[in-house]
C-alpha positions in Angstrom: 69.4 169.7 -12.5 72.3 171.7 -11.1 71.7 174.3 -8.6 73.1 176.9 -11.0 70.4 176.1 -13.5 67.9 175.9 -10.7 68.8 179.4 -9.6 68.8 180.6 -13.2 65.2 179.5 -13.6 64.1 181.0 -10.3 66.1 184.2 -10.7 64.5 184.7 -14.2 61.0 184.2 -12.8 61.6 186.5 -9.9 63.0 189.4 -12.0 66.8 188.8 -11.6 68.8 189.2 -14.7 71.0 186.2 -15.6 74.0 188.6 -15.8 73.7 189.2 -12.0 74.1 185.5 -11.1 77.9 185.6 -10.9 77.7 188.5 -8.6 75.1 186.7 -6.5 77.4 183.7 -6.2 80.4 185.7 -5.2 78.7 188.0 -2.8 77.6 185.2 -0.4 79.2 182.5 1.7 78.7 178.8 1.0 77.7 176.8 4.1 78.6 173.2 4.1 75.2 172.0 2.9 75.6 174.1 -0.2 79.1 173.1 -1.2 80.0 170.6 -4.0 83.3 169.8 -5.5 81.7 169.4 -8.9 81.3 173.2 -9.3 84.0 175.8 -9.6 84.0 179.1 -7.7 82.4 180.9 -10.5 79.3 178.7 -10.2 76.5 179.2 -7.7 76.2 177.0 -4.6 75.3 173.4 -5.3 73.4 171.1 -3.0 73.2 167.4 -3.5 71.3 166.2 -0.4 67.7 166.6 -1.6 65.0 169.1 -2.3 65.1 170.8 1.1 68.8 171.5 0.9 68.4 172.7 -2.6 65.6 175.2 -1.7 67.6 176.3 1.3 70.6 177.2 -0.8 68.5 178.9 -3.3 66.9 181.1 -0.6 70.2 182.0 0.8 71.6 182.9 -2.6 68.6 185.1 -3.4 68.8 186.7 0.1 72.5 187.6 -0.2 71.8 189.0 -3.7 69.4 191.5 -2.2 71.3 192.3 1.0 72.9 195.5 -0.2 69.9 197.1 -1.9 66.7 195.6 -0.3 67.7 194.3 3.2 64.0 193.7 4.1 63.8 191.3 1.3 67.1 189.6 2.3 65.7 189.3 5.8 62.6 187.6 4.5 64.6 185.1 2.4 66.7 184.4 5.5 63.7 183.7 7.6 62.4 181.3 4.9 65.7 179.5 4.7 66.0 179.2 8.4 62.5 177.7 8.5 63.8 174.9 6.2 67.0 174.1 8.1 66.9 175.5 11.6 70.2 173.9 12.7 72.4 175.6 10.0 74.0 179.0 11.0 74.1 180.6 7.5 70.4 181.7 7.3 70.8 183.3 10.7 74.0 185.2 9.7 72.0 186.5 6.6 69.1 187.5 8.8 71.5 189.3 11.3 73.3 191.2 8.5 70.0 192.2 7.0 68.7 193.4 10.4 72.0 195.5 10.8 71.1 197.4 7.6 67.6 197.9 8.8 68.8 199.5 12.1 67.6 196.6 14.2 70.8 196.4 16.2 69.7 194.2 19.2 68.2 191.7 16.7 71.4 191.8 14.6 73.7 191.4 17.5 71.7 188.4 18.8 71.8 186.7 15.5 75.4 187.5 14.6 76.9 186.9 18.0 75.5 183.4 18.1 76.3 182.3 14.6 79.1 184.2 12.8 81.8 182.1 14.2 80.1 178.8 13.9 82.4 175.9 13.0 80.4 175.2 9.8 81.0 178.8 8.4 84.0 179.9 6.3 86.8 181.5 8.2 87.3 184.0 5.4 84.0 185.8 5.9 85.4 189.1 6.8 82.2 191.0 6.2 80.1 189.1 8.6 82.7 189.2 11.3 83.1 193.0 10.9 79.4 193.4 11.1 79.4 191.5 14.4 81.8 194.0 15.7 79.5 196.9 14.4 76.4 195.4 16.0 78.2 194.8 19.3 79.3 198.5 19.4 75.8 199.6 18.6 74.3 197.7 21.5 77.1 198.8 23.9 78.6 195.3 24.1 82.2 196.7 24.1 84.1 193.6 25.2 82.3 191.5 22.5 83.1 194.1 19.9 86.8 194.2 20.9 86.8 190.3 20.7 85.2 190.3 17.2 87.8 192.9 15.9 90.8 191.0 17.5 89.6 187.9 15.6 89.1 189.9 12.4 92.5 191.8 12.2 94.8 188.8 11.5 92.4 187.9 8.6 92.0 191.3 7.0 95.3 191.0 5.2 93.5 188.6 2.8 91.3 191.4 1.7 92.2 192.6 -1.8 90.8 196.1 -1.1 93.3 198.5 0.7 90.3 200.8 1.7 88.4 198.0 3.4 91.6 196.9 5.3 92.0 200.4 6.6 88.3 200.8 7.5 88.6 197.6 9.6 91.8 198.9 11.3 90.2 202.2 12.2 87.1 200.5 13.6 89.1 197.9 15.5 91.3 200.6 17.1 88.4 202.7 18.2 86.5 199.7 19.5 89.5 198.6 21.6 90.1 202.1 23.0 86.4 202.3 23.9 87.0 199.4 26.3 89.5 201.4 28.3 93.3 201.3 28.9 93.5 197.5 28.4 92.8 198.0 24.7 95.4 200.6 24.0 98.4 198.3 23.1 96.5 196.5 20.4 94.9 199.8 19.2 98.4 201.3 18.8 99.6 198.1 17.0 96.7 198.0 14.5 97.0 201.7 13.7 100.8 201.6 13.3 100.4 198.7 10.9 97.7 200.6 8.9 100.0 203.6 8.6 102.6 201.4 6.9 100.3 201.2 3.8 99.1 203.9 1.5 95.9 205.5 2.7 92.8 205.6 0.5 91.7 209.3 -0.3 89.9 210.9 2.6 91.0 208.5 5.3 94.7 209.5 5.9 93.9 212.3 8.4 91.5 210.2 10.4 94.1 207.4 10.7 96.6 210.0 11.9 94.2 211.5 14.4 93.2 208.1 15.9 96.9 207.1 16.2 97.6 210.4 17.9 94.7 209.8 20.3 96.0 206.3 21.2 99.6 207.6 21.8 98.3 210.5 23.9 96.3 208.2 26.1 99.4 206.0 26.6 101.1 209.2 27.9 103.3 209.6 24.8 102.3 213.2 24.1 105.5 214.1 22.1 104.9 211.3 19.7 101.2 212.1 19.5 101.9 215.8 18.7 104.3 214.7 15.9 101.5 213.0 14.2 99.2 215.9 14.9 101.7 218.1 13.1 101.2 216.1 9.9 97.4 217.1 9.9 96.2 219.9 7.8 94.2 220.9 10.9 91.7 219.5 13.4 88.8 221.3 11.6 88.9 219.0 8.5 88.2 216.0 10.8 84.8 217.3 11.6 83.5 216.2 8.2 83.6 212.6 9.6 81.2 213.5 12.4 77.9 211.6 12.3 74.5 213.1 12.9 74.7 211.7 16.5 78.1 213.4 16.9 76.7 216.8 15.8 73.8 216.5 18.1 76.1 215.9 21.0 78.0 219.1 20.0 74.7 220.9 20.0 74.0 219.7 23.5 77.3 220.9 24.8 77.0 224.3 23.2 73.4 224.9 24.2 73.6 223.3 27.6 70.2 221.6 27.0 69.6 217.8 26.5 68.9 216.9 23.0 67.6 213.7 21.3 70.1 211.7 19.4 69.3 210.3 16.0 69.5 206.5 15.6 72.7 204.8 14.8 73.1 204.0 11.1 75.2 201.5 9.4 77.2 202.1 6.2 79.1 199.1 4.7 81.7 201.5 3.1 82.4 204.0 6.0 84.2 203.3 9.2 81.8 202.8 12.1 83.7 204.2 15.1 82.8 203.5 18.7 80.7 206.2 20.1 82.7 209.3 21.2 86.1 208.2 19.9 86.0 210.7 17.0 85.3 213.5 19.5 88.3 212.4 21.5 90.6 212.3 18.4 89.4 215.8 17.3 90.2 217.1 20.8 93.8 215.8 20.6 94.2 217.3 17.1 92.9 220.6 18.2 94.6 221.0 21.6 97.4 223.3 20.5 95.7 225.0 17.6 92.2 225.6 18.9 91.8 224.8 22.7 88.2 225.9 22.6 87.4 223.4 20.0 89.3 220.7 21.9 87.4 221.4 25.1 84.1 221.2 23.2 84.9 217.8 21.7 86.1 216.5 25.2 82.8 217.4 26.7 81.0 215.7 23.7 83.2 212.7 24.3 82.1 212.6 28.0 78.5 212.7 26.9 79.1 209.8 24.5 81.2 207.5 26.7 79.7 208.4 30.1 81.3 209.9 33.2 82.6 206.4 34.2 84.0 205.4 31.0 87.5 204.1 30.6 89.0 207.4 29.8 86.6 209.7 31.4 89.3 210.9 33.9 91.7 211.6 31.0 89.0 213.5 29.2 88.1 215.6 32.4 91.6 216.4 33.2 92.2 217.5 29.5 89.1 219.6 29.5 90.1 221.4 32.7 93.5 222.4 31.1 95.9 219.8 32.4 98.7 219.5 29.9 99.0 215.7 29.9 97.0 213.1 31.8 98.4 209.8 32.8 96.8 206.6 31.6 94.9 205.0 34.5 
C-alpha cells in the first residue's frame, strides 16, 4: 500500500477531508526517510523502509497539516514521530515550529537551532530557517538570528511570493542592525535589494523607514533624509507597532515601569528585532515631529538596553545632536 493511500485512510478516519491531502503534502518538507522516486511532487511522502518509517512519515504529514491552525496538535504529532525515529531531524523541526506558534520560544529555539540546518533536511525550507531567526530574536540570541538570516537571504529569491521575500528582507535587516555596527553593511545591502522590487501594499513605508535608519546609522544623513522625504509621514508607521512597543511608549510617557505582554509570532507579518521599529520611526520623525522622535528613541533604549550596539547613537539623537557617528 502506498503512503498516499495509507494517509488517505488515516486522514479520513481522523476527520481530514481527502481534498486537503494535496495541501498537506505541499506544506511540509520530505526528510530522506520519506522520499521515494516512485511518487511525483503532487503525491504525499512515501516510505519504503518498513512500518516504523511509514508511521513516522504519516505522523509528520498530519503534524504539518495542523501546524497553521492547531499547533498544539502539530506538536503532539511531532513528539509521537520523534519517539519512533529519534535520530531524524524533521520531527524536531516540526516540534520547534509548533512551539514557536505556541509562544514557547526557548523550546522553539532549542529545537530549531539544533536541527533546521541538518544535512538530511532540504536546503529550500525557507519557512523553518526564517522561524529559526524569529526564535533566536525572541530569546535574545542576536548573533544566531543574524546567522540564520544571512543563510536565508541568498535563498529567498526562490520564493514565488514577493510579499514573503520582502518580509524576510525587513526581518533580516532589523536583526542585523540589532547586533550593532557590524551588521549595517549587510542590512543596507538587503534593504537596497528589496527596494528594487515592487512593495506589497502596506509595507513600502516600513521598507523606506528601515532603509533610512540603516543609512542614518552609517552616518549618511543626507541619503537617509532623501528616503524619509518619500514617506507620507512618521505617524503612519505607528500602525506597525506591536503591543510590546506600545507598552514601552506608555512607560516612557508615564515615567513608570510597565509589564510587557509576551512576544507573539505571526507567519505573515514581519517580526522585527525589539526596538528597531522605534528607531526607524525616530529617524522618520526627526525633522517633522522632534517630540515624537525623542519619544521613540527613549523607547528604543528601553528595548535594546543602555549598552546596546546603537545606544550611544540613540542617546546623542535624543539629546538633540544633529547627527551621530557610527561607533
